[in-house]
N, CA, C and O of each residue as an XYZ file, in Angstrom:
176
protein
N      -0.404     37.132    -18.372
C       0.367     35.959    -18.795
C      -0.460     34.688    -18.632
O      -0.798     34.327    -17.505
N      -0.791     34.008    -19.710
C      -1.597     32.781    -19.625
C      -0.934     31.713    -18.765
O      -1.611     31.014    -18.010
N       0.382     31.581    -18.874
C       1.095     30.561    -18.106
C       0.909     30.749    -16.613
O       0.759     29.780    -15.869
N       0.918     32.009    -16.175
C       0.756     32.292    -14.754
C      -0.633     31.869    -14.283
O      -0.784     31.311    -13.196
N      -1.649     32.141    -15.112
C      -3.013     31.746    -14.768
C      -3.124     30.234    -14.659
O      -3.796     29.717    -13.766
N      -2.462     29.523    -15.571
C      -2.504     28.066    -15.540
C      -1.853     27.532    -14.276
O      -2.352     26.584    -13.669
N      -0.739     28.137    -13.876
C      -0.065     27.697    -12.656
C      -0.996     27.861    -11.468
O      -1.108     26.963    -10.632
N      -1.657     28.992    -11.391
C      -2.593     29.246    -10.296
C      -3.723     28.215    -10.329
O      -4.148     27.719     -9.286
N      -4.203     27.900    -11.523
C      -5.281     26.928    -11.679
C      -4.864     25.559    -11.159
O      -5.631     24.898    -10.459
N      -3.635     25.127    -11.503
C      -3.168     23.813    -11.072
C      -2.940     23.765     -9.570
O      -3.082     22.705     -8.961
N      -2.590     24.893     -8.962
C      -2.447     24.950     -7.505
C      -3.813     24.768     -6.846
O      -3.917     24.172     -5.774
N      -4.864     25.284     -7.495
C      -6.209     25.198     -6.932
C      -6.860     23.829     -7.120
O      -7.824     23.507     -6.425
N      -6.351     23.020     -8.048
C      -6.972     21.725     -8.325
C      -7.098     20.820     -7.100
O      -8.175     20.266     -6.878
N      -6.042     20.643     -6.288
C      -6.199     19.786     -5.100
C      -7.263     20.315     -4.144
O      -8.016     19.537     -3.559
N      -7.327     21.641     -3.984
C      -8.344     22.233     -3.117
C      -9.734     21.944     -3.669
O     -10.664     21.657     -2.915
N      -9.868     22.021     -4.987
C     -11.152     21.752     -5.624
C     -11.539     20.284     -5.448
O     -12.714     19.963     -5.270
N     -10.542     19.396     -5.500
C     -10.804     17.972     -5.304
C     -11.331     17.716     -3.898
O     -12.286     16.960     -3.718
N     -10.709     18.346     -2.900
C     -11.176     18.200     -1.516
C     -12.586     18.759     -1.390
O     -13.448     18.142     -0.764
N     -12.822     19.921     -1.981
C     -14.133     20.563     -1.950
C     -15.185     19.665     -2.596
O     -16.320     19.589     -2.125
N     -14.797     18.979     -3.688
C     -15.726     18.102     -4.397
C     -16.162     16.942     -3.510
O     -17.313     16.509     -3.568
N     -15.241     16.439     -2.688
C     -15.578     15.342     -1.776
C     -16.508     15.839     -0.674
O     -17.470     15.162     -0.314
N     -16.217     17.021     -0.144
C     -16.995     17.560      0.971
C     -18.351     18.094      0.523
O     -19.349     17.943      1.228
N     -18.382     18.718     -0.653
C     -19.600     19.399     -1.118
C     -19.764     19.221     -2.624
O     -19.455     20.125     -3.399
N     -20.258     18.039     -3.038
C     -20.346     17.727     -4.479
C     -21.160     18.752     -5.280
O     -20.757     19.143     -6.376
N     -22.299     19.183     -4.737
C     -23.149     20.122     -5.474
C     -22.436     21.462     -5.661
O     -22.496     22.063     -6.733
N     -21.766     21.919     -4.609
C     -21.040     23.186     -4.695
C     -19.900     23.100     -5.690
O     -19.678     24.026     -6.470
N     -19.171     21.979     -5.665
C     -18.050     21.793     -6.586
C     -18.559     21.753     -8.025
O     -17.917     22.278     -8.935
N     -19.716     21.127     -8.220
C     -20.303     21.056     -9.557
C     -20.617     22.463    -10.066
O     -20.379     22.775    -11.233
N     -21.149     23.305     -9.185
C     -21.463     24.682     -9.566
C     -20.189     25.445     -9.913
O     -20.160     26.216    -10.873
N     -19.130     25.224     -9.120
C     -17.853     25.899     -9.371
C     -17.283     25.461    -10.715
O     -16.807     26.288    -11.493
N     -17.332     24.142    -10.988
C     -16.802     23.623    -12.250
C     -17.596     24.165    -13.434
O     -17.028     24.480    -14.480
N     -18.914     24.272    -13.262
C     -19.747     24.830    -14.326
C     -19.357     26.282    -14.600
O     -19.233     26.695    -15.753
N     -19.167     27.052    -13.526
C     -18.768     28.452    -13.673
C     -17.409     28.551    -14.359
O     -17.212     29.395    -15.233
N     -16.469     27.686    -13.962
C     -15.138     27.687    -14.580
C     -15.240     27.344    -16.062
O     -14.545     27.930    -16.893
N     -16.112     26.388    -16.388
C     -16.298     25.998    -17.782
C     -16.836     27.153    -18.617
O     -16.400     27.370    -19.748
N     -17.788     27.892    -18.049
C     -18.357     29.044    -18.749
C     -17.291     30.122    -18.944
O     -17.180     30.708    -20.021
N     -16.502     30.379    -17.886
C     -15.435     31.384    -17.985
C     -14.410     30.979    -19.029
O     -13.942     31.814    -19.804
N     -14.058     29.693    -19.050
C     -13.079     29.198    -20.022
C     -13.619     29.360    -21.444
O     -12.885     29.748    -22.354
N     -14.909     29.060    -21.628
C     -15.520     29.182    -22.948
C     -15.523     30.645    -23.401
O     -15.217     30.945    -24.555
N     -15.871     31.544    -22.487
C     -15.874     32.967    -22.827
C     -14.466     33.440    -23.167
O     -14.278     34.242    -24.081
N     -13.482     32.941    -22.430
C     -12.091     33.329    -22.670
C     -11.638     32.859    -24.053
O     -10.896     33.562    -24.738
N     -12.084     31.673    -24.460
C     -11.720     31.140    -25.773
C     -12.341     31.971    -26.898
O     -11.752     32.105    -27.971
N     -13.526     32.527    -26.654
C     -14.227     33.279    -27.687
C     -13.570     34.624    -27.976
O     -13.705     35.147    -29.082
N     -12.865     35.191    -27.005
C     -12.255     36.511    -27.183
C     -11.206     36.507    -28.275
O     -10.598     37.541    -28.550
């Protein structure tokens, strides 16, 4: 269910924001990975 995945994603956003403040380089890598996964998901 796409909606369920989106809900989980929005729950993780605040955690990602905190992570971005604490570890900018790590958060950047995570966002890049998420972007790649999202792009691959769109291609299917």
